[in-house]
C-alpha positions as MATLAB code, in Angstrom:
seq = 'MLNFGLESLLTKVILKLVIMINSFKYYWAKFFKKIKSKAIYKSTIHPTSKIEAGSEIQYSSFDKHSFCGYNCDFYYASIGSFCSIANDVVIGGGKHPISWVGMSPVFYEGKDSVKAKFSRYKRENPLLTTIGNDVWIGRNAIIKEGVNIGHGSVIGMGSIVTKDVLPYSIVGGNPAKLLRMRFDSDIIESLIKSEWWNLDEEILGKCAQNIKDPILFLKSIKSYK';
ca = [
     -37.888   39.735  -19.541;
     -38.534   36.875  -21.981;
     -34.969   37.008  -23.271;
     -33.644   36.919  -19.702;
     -35.791   33.840  -18.980;
     -34.541   32.073  -22.106;
     -30.922   32.911  -21.268;
     -31.361   31.563  -17.722;
     -32.939   28.355  -19.029;
     -30.202   27.957  -21.644;
     -27.518   28.459  -18.978;
     -29.072   25.723  -16.817;
     -29.239   23.330  -19.775;
     -25.591   24.010  -20.663;
     -24.496   23.467  -17.049;
     -26.345   20.144  -16.924;
     -24.737   19.087  -20.196;
     -21.278   20.004  -18.893;
     -21.921   17.967  -15.716;
     -23.127   14.999  -17.780;
     -20.103   15.185  -20.093;
     -17.671   15.415  -17.164;
     -19.386   12.470  -15.464;
     -19.103   10.451  -18.672;
     -15.414   11.334  -18.960;
     -14.824   10.340  -15.326;
     -16.448    6.910  -15.643;
     -14.815    6.325  -19.040;
     -11.372    7.111  -17.577;
     -12.103    4.920  -14.553;
     -13.152    2.077  -16.856;
      -9.863    2.221  -18.769;
      -7.955    2.452  -15.481;
      -9.688   -0.693  -14.246;
      -9.007   -2.768  -17.366;
      -5.245   -2.195  -17.259;
      -3.505   -5.478  -16.590;
      -1.686   -6.260  -13.350;
       1.414   -8.453  -13.168;
       1.680  -10.990  -10.347;
       4.728  -13.260  -10.506;
       5.677  -15.999   -8.038;
       3.543  -14.359   -5.358;
       0.789  -15.477   -2.979;
      -2.290  -13.284   -2.654;
      -4.967  -14.221   -0.110;
      -8.431  -14.592   -1.732;
      -9.811  -11.762    0.424;
      -7.083   -9.325   -0.656;
      -6.963   -7.263   -3.837;
      -4.324   -5.939   -6.211;
      -5.527   -3.066   -8.396;
      -4.747   -2.667  -12.090;
      -1.307   -1.561  -13.232;
       0.469   -2.978  -10.188;
       3.450   -5.325  -10.425;
       3.924   -7.839   -7.621;
       6.964  -10.153   -7.657;
       8.133  -12.725   -5.092;
       5.727  -11.278   -2.538;
       2.798  -12.282   -0.350;
      -0.418  -10.666    0.862;
      -2.263  -11.947    3.918;
      -6.018  -11.544    4.348;
      -8.169   -8.420    3.813;
      -5.339   -6.252    2.456;
      -5.210   -4.203   -0.727;
      -2.831   -2.142   -2.808;
      -3.934    0.602   -5.178;
      -3.093    1.267   -8.805;
       0.433    1.206  -10.246;
       2.228   -0.197   -7.203;
       5.550   -2.026   -7.460;
       6.413   -4.704   -4.862;
       9.511   -6.917   -4.973;
      10.346   -9.438   -2.232;
       7.747   -8.060    0.158;
       5.595   -9.666    2.841;
       2.321   -7.808    3.450;
       0.301   -8.576    6.578;
      -3.476   -8.626    7.082;
      -5.804   -5.607    6.964;
      -3.210   -3.408    5.235;
      -4.299   -0.379    3.194;
      -1.792    0.626    0.525;
      -2.499    3.591   -1.746;
      -1.612    4.102   -5.418;
       1.952    4.338   -6.769;
       3.637    2.796   -3.729;
       7.024    1.075   -4.156;
       8.074   -1.588   -1.652;
      11.372   -3.465   -1.700;
      13.431   -4.174   -4.793;
      16.905   -5.272   -5.735;
      20.038   -3.167   -5.571;
      22.972   -2.562   -7.863;
      26.390   -3.905   -6.723;
      28.040   -0.683   -5.527;
      31.175   -2.530   -4.368;
      31.899   -3.662   -7.943;
      33.800   -1.491  -10.416;
      30.780   -1.432  -12.734;
      27.207   -1.377  -11.406;
      25.437   -1.840  -14.746;
      23.324   -4.980  -15.390;
      25.677   -5.802  -18.279;
      28.001   -7.245  -15.606;
      25.597   -9.544  -13.740;
      23.376  -12.476  -14.628;
      19.743  -12.325  -15.592;
      17.589  -10.524  -18.144;
      17.422   -6.768  -17.865;
      16.706   -3.566  -19.786;
      19.952   -3.803  -21.752;
      20.825   -6.891  -23.793;
      24.648   -6.827  -23.716;
      26.547   -9.020  -21.224;
      30.254   -8.521  -20.512;
      30.165  -10.828  -17.486;
      27.508  -12.819  -15.640;
      28.303  -12.589  -11.952;
      25.580  -13.335   -9.422;
      24.283  -10.468   -7.322;
      23.352  -10.710   -3.646;
      19.761  -11.847   -3.087;
      17.395   -8.982   -2.238;
      16.343   -8.589    1.393;
      12.725   -9.260    2.354;
      10.715   -6.133    3.203;
       8.106   -6.864    5.875;
       4.886   -4.904    6.315;
       3.040   -5.745    9.553;
      -0.716   -6.001   10.063;
      -3.181   -3.102    9.785;
      -0.591   -0.794    8.219;
      -1.668    2.243    6.171;
       0.770    3.390    3.489;
       0.031    6.692    1.732;
       0.341    7.432   -1.962;
       3.783    7.587   -3.627;
       5.590    6.216   -0.571;
       8.824    4.317   -1.220;
      10.012    1.677    1.247;
      13.571    0.416    0.952;
      14.327   -3.306    0.767;
      14.907   -5.066    4.076;
      12.904   -2.565    6.133;
      10.391   -3.788    8.742;
       7.174   -1.790    9.123;
       5.525   -2.405   12.504;
       1.879   -3.357   13.089;
      -0.632   -0.531   13.028;
       1.800    2.072   11.702;
       1.094    4.874    9.232;
       3.450    5.852    6.400;
       2.689    9.362    5.154;
       2.213   10.016    1.441;
       5.418   10.569   -0.493;
       7.582    9.279    2.347;
      10.964    7.665    1.680;
      11.370    4.945    4.313;
      14.952    3.742    4.786;
      14.772    2.404    8.370;
      12.487    0.185   10.444;
       9.226    1.762   11.616;
       7.893    1.221   15.151;
       4.466   -0.382   15.667;
       1.617    2.136   15.892;
       3.832    5.043   14.910;
       3.149    7.696   12.276;
       6.123    8.597   10.083;
       6.583   10.938    7.150;
       9.101   12.874    5.093;
      12.315   12.213    3.178;
      13.847   10.394    4.868;
      10.820    9.343    6.909;
      10.936   10.432   10.554;
       8.713    9.769   13.547;
       5.883   12.319   13.753;
       3.990   10.828   16.679;
       2.624    7.613   18.159;
      -1.004    6.701   17.530;
      -1.726    5.672   21.133;
       0.005    5.647   24.512;
       2.505    2.873   25.233;
       0.133    0.753   27.373;
      -2.529    0.605   24.670;
       0.079   -0.128   21.981;
       1.514   -2.992   24.029;
      -1.978   -4.411   24.616;
      -2.946   -4.165   20.949;
       0.232   -5.957   19.884;
      -0.298   -8.706   22.478;
      -3.936   -9.112   21.440;
      -2.978   -9.967   17.844;
      -6.539   -9.013   16.937;
      -5.765   -9.529   13.244;
      -5.603  -13.274   13.961;
      -8.996  -13.441   15.688;
     -11.724  -15.709   14.399;
     -13.711  -13.528   12.004;
     -16.996  -14.114   13.799;
     -15.444  -12.897   17.047;
     -13.756   -9.991   15.262;
     -17.123   -8.969   13.852;
     -18.526   -8.719   17.374;
     -15.488   -6.898   18.770;
     -15.561   -4.487   15.828;
     -18.617   -2.830   17.349;
     -16.010   -1.081   19.543;
     -13.405   -0.472   16.825;
     -13.533    3.295   17.407;
     -12.433    2.964   21.041;
      -9.164    1.066   21.691;
      -9.914    0.450   25.384;
     -13.416   -0.930   24.786;
     -12.100   -2.934   21.833;
      -9.432   -4.579   23.989;
     -11.995   -5.310   26.723;
     -14.300   -6.940   24.195;
     -11.448   -9.176   22.983;
     -10.760  -10.309   26.567;
     -14.406  -11.252   27.001;
     -14.064  -13.810   24.202;
     -10.817  -15.369   25.440;
];
């Protein structure tokens, strides 16, 4: 009986130690993840928005209250307000000149991965990729340059988006296809017309008491106009 009691106590102590060690490992890994540098070049980030560590943002802009997760890559992208962008998302980017004989960077101007230059022709400027307001983009999604993502839409994780996405739609897959609309057409039209993302923040704070109900939310906006 005594041996059984000691074994039970020892098992509990070991389990607690394992939990403590795993917790330490988790916070240690999270610490190192946080201290990774982020690269922001010729971009405008609103003070209320956040870019997580490991992300590279070039020639892009973020409006208010938006964020992107770790290890994202944005190039010539315009991000609206209240957008939620998960880790490892790629938005925009340049393209290789497929109409030329050679598509390698050794044939066009600018610094690149390879040092050699056999010619220095100018490539076409990349197209701006536009992300509307209150858009949620899932992890590992890739959005092609020049695509327009409508307000309030959802991009499923791992999606490859090659075409414009309708406002308040949910898309997913490779290539991304329409799965369903978030609301009926009348509510979608009203939400777009309301432009609630541009409301005075004090008013938005009051209207947000009804954020879970689109109809009540829209009514509350009208009461302040």
